[in-house]
Structure formats: C-alpha cells, structure tokens
C-alpha positions as CSV (number, residue, x, y, z in Angstrom):
1,M,-8.1,-3.5,-0.3
2,V,-5.6,-2.0,-2.6
3,V,-7.9,-3.6,-5.5
4,C,-10.8,-1.5,-4.1
5,I,-8.8,1.7,-3.9
6,H,-8.0,1.3,-7.7
7,V,-11.6,0.1,-8.5
8,S,-13.3,2.9,-6.5
9,N,-10.8,5.5,-7.0
10,Y,-12.0,5.1,-10.8
11,Y,-15.5,5.8,-10.0
12,S,-14.5,8.9,-7.4
13,R,-12.9,10.5,-10.0
14,G,-15.7,10.5,-12.5
15,Y,-17.4,12.9,-10.1
16,G,-18.0,16.1,-11.6
17,L,-17.8,14.8,-15.1
18,G,-21.6,13.8,-15.1
19,E,-20.3,9.9,-15.0
20,V,-21.3,9.0,-11.8
21,S,-24.5,9.7,-9.6
22,H,-24.3,11.2,-6.0
23,A,-25.2,8.1,-4.5
24,S,-22.4,6.4,-6.6
25,Y,-19.8,9.1,-5.7
26,E,-20.3,8.5,-1.9
27,F,-20.2,4.7,-2.0
28,S,-17.0,4.6,-3.6
29,L,-15.8,7.4,-1.2
30,L,-16.7,5.4,1.6
31,I,-14.8,2.2,0.0
32,N,-11.9,4.4,-1.3
33,G,-11.6,6.0,2.3
34,V,-11.5,2.9,4.4
35,S,-9.1,0.9,2.0
36,R,-6.4,3.7,2.1
37,L,-5.3,1.7,5.1
38,A,-3.9,-1.0,3.3
39,V,0.0,0.8,1.6
40,P,0.6,1.9,5.3
41,I,0.0,-1.6,6.9
42,F,2.2,-3.0,4.2
43,F,5.1,-0.9,5.0
44,M,4.4,-1.5,8.6
45,I,4.2,-5.3,8.0
46,S,7.9,-4.9,6.2
47,G,9.4,-3.2,9.3
48,Y,8.0,-5.9,11.8
49,L,9.7,-8.3,9.8
50,L,12.6,-7.0,8.8
51,L,14.1,-4.5,11.7
52,G,14.4,-7.0,14.0
53,E,16.5,-9.3,11.9
54,P,20.2,-9.9,12.4
55,V,22.1,-7.5,10.4
56,L,23.2,-9.7,7.5
57,V,24.4,-7.5,4.5
58,K,25.2,-10.3,1.8
59,K,21.4,-11.6,2.5
60,N,20.1,-7.8,2.1
61,T,22.2,-7.2,-1.1
62,R,20.3,-10.3,-2.6
63,R,17.3,-8.7,-1.1
64,V,17.8,-5.6,-2.9
65,W,18.9,-7.5,-6.2
66,N,15.8,-9.7,-6.4
67,M,13.5,-6.2,-5.8
68,L,15.5,-4.5,-8.7
69,L,14.9,-7.3,-11.0
70,T,11.1,-7.7,-10.1
71,L,10.9,-3.6,-10.7
72,L,12.6,-4.1,-14.2
73,L,10.6,-7.5,-15.0
74,W,7.2,-6.1,-14.3
75,S,8.1,-2.2,-15.7
76,G,8.8,-4.4,-19.0
77,I,5.6,-6.6,-18.8
78,Y,3.8,-3.0,-18.6
79,L,5.8,-1.7,-21.3
80,V,4.7,-4.4,-23.7
81,W,1.2,-4.2,-22.5
82,N,0.7,-0.5,-22.7
83,Y,1.9,-0.5,-26.2
84,F,-0.1,-3.8,-27.4
85,Y,-3.2,-3.0,-25.3
86,R,-3.4,0.3,-24.3
87,D,-1.8,2.1,-27.4
88,R,0.9,3.9,-25.4
89,V,4.5,4.4,-26.0
90,Y,6.6,4.8,-23.0
91,D,10.1,5.9,-22.5
92,F,12.2,3.7,-20.8
93,R,14.7,6.4,-20.3
94,L,12.5,7.5,-17.8
95,L,12.4,4.7,-15.4
96,L,14.1,6.8,-12.8
97,E,11.7,9.4,-13.0
98,E,8.1,7.7,-13.0
99,P,7.3,4.2,-13.1
100,V,5.5,2.4,-16.3
101,K,2.5,1.9,-14.3
102,K,1.6,4.2,-11.3
103,H,1.1,1.5,-8.7
104,L,4.5,0.2,-9.3
105,W,6.1,3.2,-7.3
106,Y,5.9,0.9,-4.2
107,L,8.7,-1.0,-5.5
108,Y,10.5,2.2,-6.1
109,V,9.8,2.9,-2.5
110,L,10.6,-0.6,-1.2
111,L,13.7,-0.9,-3.4
112,G,15.2,2.2,-1.4
113,L,14.5,1.1,2.0
114,Y,15.7,-2.3,1.4
115,I,19.4,-0.6,0.2
116,V,19.3,1.2,3.6
117,L,18.1,-1.6,5.7
118,P,21.4,-2.9,7.2
119,F,22.0,1.1,8.6
120,L,18.1,1.2,10.0
121,Q,18.4,-2.5,11.5
122,T,21.5,-1.1,13.5
123,M,20.1,1.7,14.8
124,F,16.5,0.7,15.9
125,Q,18.1,-2.6,17.5
126,N,20.3,-0.4,19.7
127,M,17.7,2.2,20.6
128,Q,16.1,1.7,23.8
129,E,12.2,1.8,24.2
130,S,11.9,5.3,25.2
131,L,13.8,6.7,22.4
132,L,11.7,4.2,20.2
133,C,8.2,5.6,21.4
134,Q,10.1,9.2,20.8
135,F,11.0,8.5,17.6
136,A,7.3,7.3,16.7
137,C,6.0,10.9,18.5
138,L,8.1,13.0,16.6
139,W,7.5,10.8,13.1
140,F,3.5,11.8,14.0
141,F,4.2,15.5,14.7
142,F,6.2,16.3,11.9
143,L,4.0,14.1,9.7
144,A,1.0,16.3,10.7
145,V,3.2,19.7,10.5
146,E,4.3,19.0,6.9
147,Y,1.3,18.0,5.8
148,V,-0.6,20.7,6.9
149,L,1.8,23.1,5.5
150,A,1.3,21.3,2.0
151,L,-2.3,21.6,2.1
152,C,-1.7,25.3,2.3
153,K,1.0,25.7,-0.5
154,L,3.6,25.9,1.8
155,D,6.3,22.9,1.5
156,V,9.1,22.6,3.5
157,T,12.4,23.2,2.0
158,Y,14.5,21.7,4.6
159,P,12.7,18.8,6.6
160,V,14.0,17.2,9.7
161,P,16.1,13.9,8.7
162,L,14.6,10.6,9.0
163,V,11.3,11.8,10.9
164,G,10.5,14.1,8.6
165,T,11.7,13.4,5.0
166,F,9.8,10.4,3.9
167,C,6.7,9.2,5.2
168,Y,7.3,5.6,4.4
169,V,10.4,5.3,6.6
170,G,8.1,6.3,9.4
171,Y,5.8,3.6,8.4
172,F,8.4,1.1,8.2
173,A,9.4,2.0,11.4
174,L,6.7,2.1,13.1
175,G,5.8,-1.5,12.2
176,Y,8.9,-2.3,14.5
177,V,8.1,0.3,17.3
178,I,4.4,-1.3,17.3
179,K,6.1,-4.4,17.8
180,C,8.2,-3.8,20.6
181,M,6.0,-1.5,22.5
182,K,2.7,-3.6,22.1
183,L,2.9,-4.9,25.6
184,H,3.2,-1.8,27.2
185,S,0.3,0.2,26.2
186,L,-3.2,-0.1,27.7
187,L,-5.2,0.1,24.4
188,T,-8.1,-1.9,24.2
189,S,-9.7,-3.3,21.1
190,R,-12.5,-1.3,21.3
191,L,-10.4,1.9,21.5
192,C,-8.0,1.1,18.8
193,Y,-11.2,0.4,16.4
194,V,-13.3,3.2,17.7
195,G,-10.1,5.6,17.3
196,A,-9.4,4.5,13.6
197,G,-13.0,4.7,12.6
198,V,-13.1,8.5,13.7
199,A,-10.0,9.4,12.1
200,L,-11.1,7.6,8.6
201,A,-14.7,9.1,8.8
202,V,-13.3,12.7,9.3
203,T,-11.1,12.0,6.4
204,I,-14.0,10.7,4.3
205,V,-16.4,13.6,5.3
206,L,-13.6,16.1,4.7
207,T,-13.2,14.7,1.3
208,Y,-17.0,15.0,0.6
209,A,-17.2,18.3,1.6
210,L,-14.4,19.6,-0.4
211,T,-15.4,17.6,-3.5
212,V,-18.9,19.3,-3.3
213,T,-17.5,22.7,-3.0
214,R,-15.3,22.2,-5.8
215,G,-17.3,20.5,-7.9
216,E,-14.8,17.6,-8.2
217,H,-13.1,14.9,-6.6
218,Y,-10.8,16.2,-4.0
219,E,-7.9,13.6,-3.6
220,K,-5.6,15.5,-1.2
221,L,-6.9,13.9,1.8
222,F,-6.5,10.5,0.7
223,E,-2.5,10.5,0.3
224,Y,-0.6,8.5,2.7
225,R,1.1,11.3,4.3
226,N,-2.4,12.3,5.7
227,P,-1.8,11.9,9.7
228,L,-5.4,10.8,10.2
229,I,-4.4,7.6,7.8
230,A,-1.4,7.2,9.9
231,V,-3.2,7.1,13.1
232,A,-6.0,4.9,11.7
233,A,-3.5,2.1,10.4
234,G,-1.3,2.4,13.1
235,L,-4.5,1.5,15.5
236,I,-5.5,-1.2,13.2
237,F,-2.0,-2.8,13.0
238,Y,-1.4,-2.5,16.9
239,D,-4.5,-4.2,17.5
240,V,-3.8,-7.0,15.5
241,L,-0.3,-7.4,16.9
242,K,-1.8,-7.4,20.4
243,N,-4.2,-10.3,19.5
244,E,-2.0,-12.2,16.9
245,H,-2.3,-15.4,18.9
246,R,-5.9,-15.2,18.8
247,P,-7.2,-19.0,17.4
248,Y,-7.9,-19.4,13.6
249,A,-9.8,-22.5,12.6
250,E,-7.4,-24.8,10.1
251,K,-9.5,-23.8,6.8
252,T,-9.5,-20.2,7.7
253,K,-5.4,-20.7,8.1
254,R,-5.2,-22.4,5.1
255,V,-7.0,-19.7,2.9
256,L,-5.2,-17.0,4.9
257,Q,-1.5,-18.8,3.9
258,F,-2.9,-19.3,0.4
259,L,-3.5,-15.9,-0.2
260,A,-0.7,-14.4,1.5
261,K,1.5,-16.9,-0.9
262,H,0.1,-14.9,-3.6
263,S,-0.5,-11.3,-2.1
264,F,2.6,-9.8,-3.8
265,T,2.2,-11.2,-7.2
266,I,-1.5,-10.2,-6.9
267,Y,-0.6,-6.5,-6.3
268,L,2.1,-6.6,-9.0
269,C,-0.5,-8.1,-11.8
270,H,-3.8,-6.5,-10.9
271,I,-3.7,-3.5,-12.9
272,L,-3.3,-5.9,-16.0
273,F,-7.3,-6.8,-15.0
274,L,-8.1,-3.4,-13.9
275,D,-7.3,-1.9,-17.7
276,I,-9.3,-4.6,-19.2
277,V,-12.2,-3.4,-16.8
278,K,-11.9,0.1,-18.0
279,L,-11.4,-0.6,-21.4
280,E,-14.0,-3.4,-22.2
281,F,-16.8,-3.0,-19.6
282,L,-17.2,0.8,-19.3
283,P,-17.7,0.6,-15.3
284,R,-19.2,3.9,-14.6
285,S,-22.1,2.7,-16.5
286,I,-23.4,0.7,-13.8
287,S,-24.2,2.0,-10.4
288,A,-21.1,1.7,-7.9
289,F,-22.9,-0.3,-5.2
290,V,-22.9,-3.5,-8.3
291,G,-20.0,-2.2,-10.1
292,I,-17.6,-2.1,-7.2
293,P,-18.2,-5.1,-5.8
294,L,-18.3,-6.9,-9.3
295,Y,-15.1,-5.4,-10.7
296,C,-13.0,-5.9,-7.5
297,G,-14.4,-9.5,-7.8
298,F,-12.9,-10.0,-11.5
299,V,-9.7,-7.9,-10.8
300,F,-8.9,-9.7,-7.9
301,G,-9.9,-13.2,-9.1
302,G,-8.2,-12.5,-12.3
303,A,-4.8,-11.4,-10.4
304,L,-5.0,-14.5,-8.0
305,L,-5.7,-16.8,-11.3
306,F,-2.6,-15.4,-13.0
307,S,-0.6,-15.4,-9.8
308,V,-1.3,-19.2,-9.6
309,V,-0.3,-20.1,-13.3
310,W,2.7,-17.6,-12.8
311,K,4.1,-19.2,-9.5
312,C,3.5,-22.7,-11.5
313,V,5.5,-21.5,-14.2
314,V,8.5,-20.4,-12.4
315,E,8.8,-23.2,-9.8
316,K,9.0,-25.6,-13.2
317,G,11.5,-23.3,-14.8
318,K,13.7,-23.6,-11.9
319,K,13.3,-27.5,-11.8
320,F,14.3,-27.3,-15.4
321,V,17.2,-25.4,-14.8
322,E,18.6,-27.3,-11.9
323,I,18.0,-30.7,-14.1
324,K,19.7,-29.2,-16.9
325,S,22.4,-27.9,-14.8
326,Q,23.0,-31.6,-13.4
C-alpha cells in the first residue's frame, strides 16, 4: 500500500499541470486515498507487539541502536544514490532537520517511540481498561480538534501532552488499546468495513472537490493526522485482530510469512525503484489505469528482489564474521 501511495501520488500531483487526464486523476485519487491506511496500521502493529512486552531496558537499548544504525545506513545509501543518479547534493548536517529521502521520516518517528518505549510500556500496562478507553477517546477528540484548526491555519501552540502532541504516539498506543478491548466490543465485520469505507469515501470526495476548485491537487486531507483516516485504519485493524484466528491455507501462510520477512526492507529500498520509474519511464505519459498497476508491480517486485538479495548477503556476511572470530 505504501508503494501504491507513492506511485499514485506521482499521478495525483500531475493534476493541474496538464500531464494527467481527468479520469487518470480520479483513479489515482482512489488508489491514493484507500492506501493511506498503511502507515497508521504500521504504527498500530508496532504498538500491538511492543507495548505489552515486559519492560526490558537493555533489550530496548539494543532496539534503539539497531534503528539508529538502520537510519544512518539508509541515509548514506540514499545520499550516494541521489548524488550519482539524481544529481542532487545533500548536506549531511541537515540529517536532524530533514531526511535524505522523504520516506525515511518513518524511521525518525519510530526511533523516537523506541527511545520512550519503556515508559510507555510501564504506563499502558498499568492502566485499567476504562482508562485505556478514555485515552483513545481523548486522542481521537484532540486529533480532530487540532486537525480542523490546522486546516483553518490556527495551529495549537500549547497542545495537551500525550493525547494532543503527536498523532503517531496515538496510533502506536491505539494498537495496544484495540488489542486489550477487542473482546468487549460488539462491532461486526460489516460495520467495520462500512465505517472505514464511508470515512475514506468522504476524504476522497472532499479532496476531489477541493482539487477541482483550486485547480491543483489538494493533499492536506491525506495527512495521517486526519481523524477520518484514523477512524478507517482503527476499524480495519480492529476487525483483523478480532478475526485473527480465521483459518488460512498453508500456501497462503507461506506467502504471507515470506512477504512479512521482507516488508521492512521493501519499505526502505522501494524509493530506489520509484526514482527509476520517474526518470526512465515517464510514467504520466500513459493512463493511470495502466500505469499505476504496472509501475506498482515494477517497484514492489524490484524492491522484493533487492530485499531477498540483501538478506542473503547480510546472512552470509554474519556467518563469515562468526567463522573468522572462531
């Protein structure tokens, strides 16, 4: 879905420039909007897996260092890539201000969450269920209020700590809250998907209306702090957890496990292949109905192949080091 966001976004941003047709824009908007669920669900998965773990400071310190090294490594890779392939020079002194590639912002946020993870674990594990529910309600409320105010260019100077300061902390915590509350809710699968569909449809239709009015692609409603996207992602995540024991065929399980093993590296490296698409294939020259599936397949397939080779090289390197150390 992240690959779909970045490919369709390239088409969406061509609106008003005379580079995409009206129909292509509408299709790109649909794919772009629905795929926005991906990033909130990323954070909810992390919160689901980590907030309920025992508080182990040493283990978390290793986690922080691993994430920091990953950030520095891929920043270096993209620094070289930009210089030789994109003919762009990046000032490494800006590393704390902006990522070398925009999608690496996710590592910055995740690194910050890992740093404070032991405190979040202690706090949430000792909350009663009623307090967990209250946290979720307050987070949704302040997310909506601050987002509407931001659209009106009235930024909040003094936000409410924890529930109103950083939307990604809320997504992270929401994964754990849904995990704890899933057995006490009467939400059906149909209601979850209808609710998520309505929330996304409103987001897409409003984006379309504002885009046509302004004559250029309007992106603000696709921000992850949009409460409609939060509602849609939360409902889908809840339904998946509620039905986590549904049977899967063995072949399907193997495919999912294979893709899961490579998903993080796919996220990190897929911009390499997206850059190739933008510079070598002139994607907007063909209809989005053909281009988005075609280029998503190319980017995802290339990133998956890269990940397989990358992991193979890393594993062989580790074995070589172990042999030498003996």
